[in-house]
Phi, psi and omega in degrees: 000132183287152177279124179287128185243137170257146176234146174212078189247133181292322181275097184295329179293314178298319181299317180296319179296322179294317179296321178295321178297322178293321182291334183280346184229176178260103184239167180274003179233154181214127177284117183258343177200134175256110185271143184271336181203182184292327179295316178297320180296314181295324178294317178295320178296317180296331179282353178077026184284321184236166178249343180211149180236139173254114186226159178274142179294337180264016179300129184298134179068020172279114181215185183297325179296317179295318178294327177296320179291325175295318178296320179297331178274359179078028182254123176281166187228136169234127184255147174245129184228158180260332184213178183293318177301322178294321177295319179298320180296315179296322178297318179294330177284349176104006179283120185270339182248105184231131181234160172289149184288356175252020181296149178287153181305321181298320179293321179293317180299316179298320179293321179297316179295319179295322180295321177296320178293326179288322181109169181296151176287129173248099184301150179128166182245145175295131181290146182292163180299118182297337183270007181296139182287149178283137177291137184294320184282137176290145181223146174272167179298322180295320178298314182296319181290327183274350182280132179273348182273154177286142178233153179301144180292141178279180181262158181237123180242123178256126179256116183231160176195157181290177180298157178110010178052064179284355181105034180301312184294320179296318179292317180299313178296318180298318179294317180297318180294320181290326175297319177296323177296332180275004179086016179252123179294130186234143175237119177266123181247118180270096184252025178284109183285355180256013178116100181280155182233008181300320179297318179293320180298331183253007178068035181256156174290136184242016180287334180238081184300128182294324182291320178298319178295319179296318178295323179295315178295320179295321180293331178272355179079022183243007180277131173229177185296315176299324179295320178293321178296325179291328180282336180278125181273127178273113184266338174194164183306124178087356182231117176240158184225133167260104184293155184254186180283136182272338181247138183294334183286357179265011184302330179298344179288342180262068181291135180303321181295322177285321181296325179300319179291319180298315182293323178296319179289328179297331178298331179269353181264328183222157178293320178225129175253124179253121184253123176273111185261163174275176188277327193280132180244010183293136179273121187294336181298336179285348183254354187221147176280340181266097183286350177268359180290156177303146182257122183299320183257015182297325181295315179295315181295323178294317180295318180294321180291328182275345189288144171281325180225133175251125177257117180262120185255133177229153175277139186279055176219165184304319180294314180296322180290322177296318178296324178295314182302316179288323181292329180296327175295319177294322179296318179296325178288321182286321181231084183302139177086356181285139174238096187285155168274121185269128177237120177263118187259159176057046181282128177208148185300321186298331184289340181241022176084022179087189180077218182254101187297325182295321178292318180296315182292319179300316180296319181293316182289328176291324182287316188263342181230356180070023181269140180234311182277092186243138177254145185238140174238110183292154178289128178216076185299321183299317181292315180293319179299317180296320181294316181293319181298325181268350183069038183230179181263164180300320178299338180272332188246337184215073186300325184256016179297136177302323178294319180296318180295324178294317178294326177297318179295319179294317179299319179297321180292332179296331182250013175072030179248153174290155178295128180300148177286145178300151182236161171064224184298324181297318180294319180297322181291323182285336177291000000 
């Protein structure tokens, strides 16, 4: 039985000659449909008409999202290209079988059969080894992008928290800033699909979000390390930021297939990548009959699945703690096997009826959620307000803030280092 083949070739004359060549001989492949564009191709693939597609590398709207839908339909891909840049683009998109557009029919037939044997293309890059050691020397994004040598993959930390604004963005920015203070190059990625605020916290323009641009390039197969470094804004030595979308209606720009590539590449750009995630973990497929439709929460779910460490942030009050307990169950369902590092933010005595809030919160979380190793960040509105007003980080504006010292300790634990000893006036005062 012949293998059913779909075609979507820009050169209609070459396509006609190829189909005629197949008709003149007895081959193991058969063209069952000649598609005029990517929409026609995806419809044919979804209908189960073919098992492999022969397509042109310059086909309009051919991107990572389209290849993902072809893979979901079980259709393998063979690409035809005119030049080296087109071949490079298809390779970056994950197409393993690429031929010149003047290839002979016998060569094309062999590639189609080989592609079926290999299986459908699943776009994306294999994530780096989570256990890879951090390189000791600090590096900037520009240094990493300009280096031609391979470097160990960095770590990925996803900062998540339940609904109610527990301070996810503040904690994510604080951890990234403290990692930079420790001599570890850090990249903060604002992946909040409901409206990121990293740009506002740092006084940056947010009209052209860097993460959306990076995802767009990744989806088109044109993102490389220098390009990602150019999109990341360096706010201080060792700390770069990929700004997020400022409006919630722009969430389709953060496609999971593109974000997966961006995060994988970010591991090679910085020693530690900190991803600020949104609160919602609901799987959109449960809300729609079209499982190929864009996923509203796909960016958050992708970041959590790719992370080496998940930091769960809760507000240090009864409502915030209750939301955390319920949210941890949702997190376990969304990312099975994850054991998050719990951070209770905005801790103050008045919220728990006075006394020692850390003891009260620890007892409550151990009783209702079985949590024991909990990190606390005390409430310090004056320090955070001053930092936001100036568009700077806590290490720059409030060196001795209790909240800053707590975040410094958490950041050190993320990379397996002891908490640095206080310096200057703070050390003299504690002596």
